[in-house]
C-alpha positions in Angstrom: 8.7 -32.5 52.1 5.7 -33.3 49.9 5.4 -29.7 48.8 8.9 -29.7 47.3 8.1 -32.9 45.4 4.9 -31.4 44.0 6.9 -28.3 42.9 9.4 -30.5 41.1 6.7 -32.5 39.4 5.1 -29.3 38.2 8.3 -28.0 36.8 8.9 -31.3 35.0 5.3 -31.0 33.5 5.8 -27.5 32.4 9.1 -28.5 30.7 7.3 -31.3 28.9 4.6 -28.9 27.6 7.2 -26.3 26.5 9.1 -29.0 24.7 5.9 -30.2 23.0 5.1 -26.7 21.8 8.6 -26.3 20.5 8.2 -29.6 18.7 4.9 -28.7 17.0 6.2 -25.4 16.0 8.8 -27.2 13.9 6.2 -29.3 12.1 4.9 -28.5 8.7 1.3 -28.1 7.7 1.4 -30.7 4.9 0.5 -34.3 5.2 3.8 -35.1 6.9 3.0 -32.5 9.5 0.3 -34.7 11.0 2.9 -37.5 11.5 5.2 -34.9 13.1 2.4 -33.8 15.5 1.8 -37.4 16.5 5.4 -37.9 17.2 5.5 -34.7 19.3 2.6 -36.0 21.4 4.1 -39.4 21.9 7.6 -38.1 22.8 6.7 -35.0 24.9 3.3 -35.6 26.5 2.5 -39.3 26.6 5.0 -39.9 29.5 3.0 -37.5 31.6 -0.2 -39.5 31.0 1.2 -42.7 32.4 
């Protein structure tokens, strides 16, 4: 069932991207906002790169 596994992986990836966008939407645009954006990347997207 490789197709099913591929579909599950795609859904997980979409959930990570959605979570990332929700996270960055909560960040400010001040200097602390860049730290917030970095945390969003590390938490929501970095695991997909490994």
